[in-house]
N, C-alpha and C positions, 0 to 999 in steps of 0.2 A: 808431699806438699801437704800442708794444712795452711789454714789465713791466720796466722796474726791480728795481734790488735789494731786499728784499722787506722791511718791519721785521716785527722778531718782539717779533707782540706778544698772551700768551695766560696761562689763570692753567691752575691745575688747583685745584676744586674740590671736599669731600670729597660796478555798472554804470559802469560803460567811460560815458565822460565821453559826449554827446550831440553836441557837434559837433569831436568828435576826428578830426584828420586821416588817412587814412590815405598806407600805404605797399606798395610793391604787393612782390607774394612775391617775384621778380623779383630786389629786389638782393639777397637771404639767401641767400649758399649756399647747396646740401641739405646737406653737412659741417655747415654749423650750427642744423638741424637738430634740438630737444630733446622731444621727447616722452621718456617714461615708458620705458625697456630693459627687459629683463630681471633686467640689476647694479645699477639703482639708483632711484628714486623721492619722486618730488614726492609731497606731502605737505599737502593745504591745514588750513586749523589743523582741523575739526572728523573729518579726519579723522590726526590725528597721536595716535597707543593713548594711551587714558591714565595706564598704568602710566610712562609714557616720560616725561610732562611731570611727572607728580608723583616721579618718580627723579631727571629733571633742575631744575627747583625747587629746589625747600635752595640747592646747593652752587651753583646759580646766583640763588639772590637773595642768600645769605647772602658771595656777592664782590662784587655790587656793594652791600652793607651795609657792604661793609669799606673798599672804595674810596671811599666817602662820606664813611668817617669820616674815614680817611687826607687825603679831596683838603676836608676840611674845606668839601660840597654839599651837596645838598640831596639827601636817601633820593629810594627811584622804588620803585616797585611794582612789579615785575612781573606780568607777566596768564598765564595760563595757554591762550592761549591761539595759542601760536607756527607759524609755517609750517615746513618742516620736506622736509630731504631721509630717507627711507630705504636706506643701500647693508649687505646683511648684512642680519649683525642689532646695528648699529650709524645713528645717528640723530644727524641737524642739527639744529637747530633755532632760530628765529630768533625772540625774545624785541623785543619792542617794550615799553617803561615810560614811566612815566608821572610826575612829581616829581608826592613827595607835598606842594607848598607853589608848585607853579608845573607849568600846566597848558604854558608854551609849551616848556620841558627835559623834554627823553625821552632814556633808555639804549638805544642797539642794542648788542641779545647773544645774541651764540652763539654755544650749549651742543654740547660733540661730546659722544655720551653713548655711551659703549661698554662695556657689563655696567656694575660699580658703579663705576663712574668716570669725569669727567664734569667736560672742558674747559671753559671758558672765558672769551673773544673779544669786547673789549667798547667799546664810542667810546658818544660821548653828543651830542648834535645837536641844536641848536635858537637862539634869536637871538644864543647866547654861545655859540661853539668851547670843550665843554674838555679836546678832545684825544681819544685817544682814551688805555688805559687797561691794564694785562698785568704776569707774572707769571714764574710759571716757566712752561718746556717743557711743553704737552700729551705724559700715552709713552705710554706702550702697555701694557693691558690683557692679562687672561689669559679676554678671547674669544673669539670666530671673526674677528670683524671691529673692529682700534683700529685710532688716526688720533696718524701723528705728524708733530708740525711742520718741516714742511725747511729751512733756513737759503738755501737757491735753489735758478733755477727744473728746472723738469720735465726737461725737452728733451720730445725724443723728438714735437715740433710740438703739446705741449700749452699750452704757451706762448703758439705765434703764435698759435693756434688759437680765441683764452680769451683775443688782443686785440684780432684781428677777430672774433668773436663779442659786446665793448663794443662795439666801433667800432657795431655795424649796430645795439646795444639804444638805448648812446644819438643819435642816429641816432630810433629808430623813435620812447622815449619823448617826445624833445623835438619828430617832428612831432605823435606823439601828444595832445599836451596844451599846448600851442601855445606848448613852451616854452621860450629864449634856449636857444644847441643849448651844449652845455657841454662835457664830458672829463671822462672815469671816473678814473678815483687813480689814479695806476699805481705803485700801489707795494702789492700786494692778497701777503694772507697762504695760504700754499699748504701743506697736508698729505700726506701718503700714505695711501691706503686700504691699511692688511694684511690679509691675511686665508688666517691659517699663515703662513708664513714669506715668503709670495712679496708685493711689488708689486705687487697689483690696478689701482690705479686714482690721481681724487687729486682733494681737491675745495679747490677757492680761493673766496675770502671778497671779494667792493673793500667796501669802509665809506666810509664824507665824502666822497659827494659828491651835489652836488646842485643842481635846477631850480627855471632862475625864471622863476614867470610873470609874473611884477610887479616895482611895486617894494617891496610888500609881501608879495607868493605867493610861496611858494618850496616845494615837497617834494625831504628827502631819501629819497637813491637808495643804496639797498646792495641787493648783489647775492651771490647763492653758487649757483657747478655741482660736475655732479661729473663726471670725465672717466672714463675707462676708462684703460691706463695703452698701450691702442694710439690715447692719443688719439681719443675716443670722445664727444662729449660726450654722456651717459648719461641724467642731469637735472639741472635748474637751477631758480631760483623770485629773479625782483626783487620787490624791497620799495617800493614807492611812500610812501611819510609827511609828507603836504599839514599842512604846518600849519595851526591845529591841530591835533592827529594823535586826539589823545582828544577827548570831551567838559568834563574839569576836574583840578581837580593828582587822582591816581593812579588815573586812570582806567584800562582798559582799549579795546586799539582798535577799531575796526566795518572789518571788515577786506567788501570786494569783493576777488574774487578773482577768473579768468579762466585759464586755458589757451591761451594761442598754442607754435600749432609751432616754432613758429624757435625765442621764445625759457625757454616753459616757464613755469609756475605766474608770471601777476603778481597781484600784492598790493598793492590802496588801500586808504592810511583818510586820512581827513580829510576835511574838501572843499576839492575844488577850486575 
């Protein structure tokens, strides 16, 4: 799999399974090791700083509400337990919200937090696919670490390595949860990480993926990975949300997390 032209969607806003099938570590090249590095680190929900969550929630909820009004769809309550990555003094957070009147409909919202600015990208998941939603590109802010939406692939080996990473990850998830083979979407969003005047890395987001287990059972899958400018995988996580993802309308997901040396943090919610 190779990555295709990027979709430019962004908004600027104020227990492991007991019957899991194993996969040999030898199948995953050493270059795909996703252990936390000095450049970036993965944050489980309980590890995300409370002040960062607070800073992100306001503009993220506002962006979600505005999108619901414009599209005339249900509203979503964003929970206060995101999964994330910290890069320098900036953060990427994944919120999984549930519709206020339909527990089967969810919003997958990722917030890029850099100083006072919060950039938002979002898509919807559930029985009815509502597609992606976006507004204007994320812009740089006056902080040490910032994000900038790219209009092309990062190059320097990052795109090839990420494609390989996703290829191994999709095989692992299908085996792990006894699901049908699937292929990750080939139009990720790519953000350059700026530290001062230098581009020191990239954050790639892949969303809108579905792992099917049976006629009525499936999981929506999203991947977020951070690479250094030298195409080294610094930190990554994958969100696997089985339907239903939350106990009821407007409820927050209950996460089950584990760390994998090859794929980073795996955060699962919903009933298998």
